N, C-alpha and C positions, 0 to 999 in steps of 0.2 A: 502236479503238486502245487503249481502256482495258483490254481483256482482255490484249492483247499486252504492255502495260506491266506488268501484274500478273505475267504469266509471266516476264518478264525479271527483275523484282525477286525472285521466288521462285527463279529459276535462280541469280542472283547470291548469294542467301542460302545456297542449297544448296552452291555452290562454296566459299563462305567456311567453312561448317560442316565440309565434308569436308577442307578444308585444315588446319583446326585440330584435327581429330580425332586421337586417339592411335592410332598404328599398332600392331597386335598381331602380334608375331612368335612363331611356334610352332617350337620347336627339336625335332628328332627326333635324339636321340643314338643312334648305332649303333656297336657294338663291331666293330672291323675285325680279322678273323682272317686270317693268312697261312698258306698250306699248309705243313705240317711243323712248325708251332709250336703248342704247347698253352698255354693260360693257366696261370699259376702257381698259381691256385686249385685246379685239377683234378689237380695232380700228386699221386700217391700214392693217389688215390681209385679205387675200382673203377668200371667203366663202368656206366651206368644200365641198359642193356639188353645183358646178356652174349650173345655169339653162341652159337647152338645148333649143335652138330655132329651134327645129325640126318641120317643117311645117306639116308633116304627123301626128305626135302626137298631135300637137296643133289643127289641124282640127278635129281629132278624139275626143279629149276632148270637143271641142266646140259643136260637134254634140251630144255627150252624155249629155251635159248640156242643149241642146236645144237653143244654141245661134247662 
């Protein structure tokens, strides 16, 4: 019985410690973008990756899609 009493005391101490422990909340802030709206920061700026009008790649992609 001595071992069981010791386990109960340790369990109660652990419950007490966990109850008083500060809870840590991690926030993940994500910018919500709706279709058709651009952020005001990017207005007037050139796109980072301009589209290439390469006819070879355009024809290749159209063939891949079956167009």
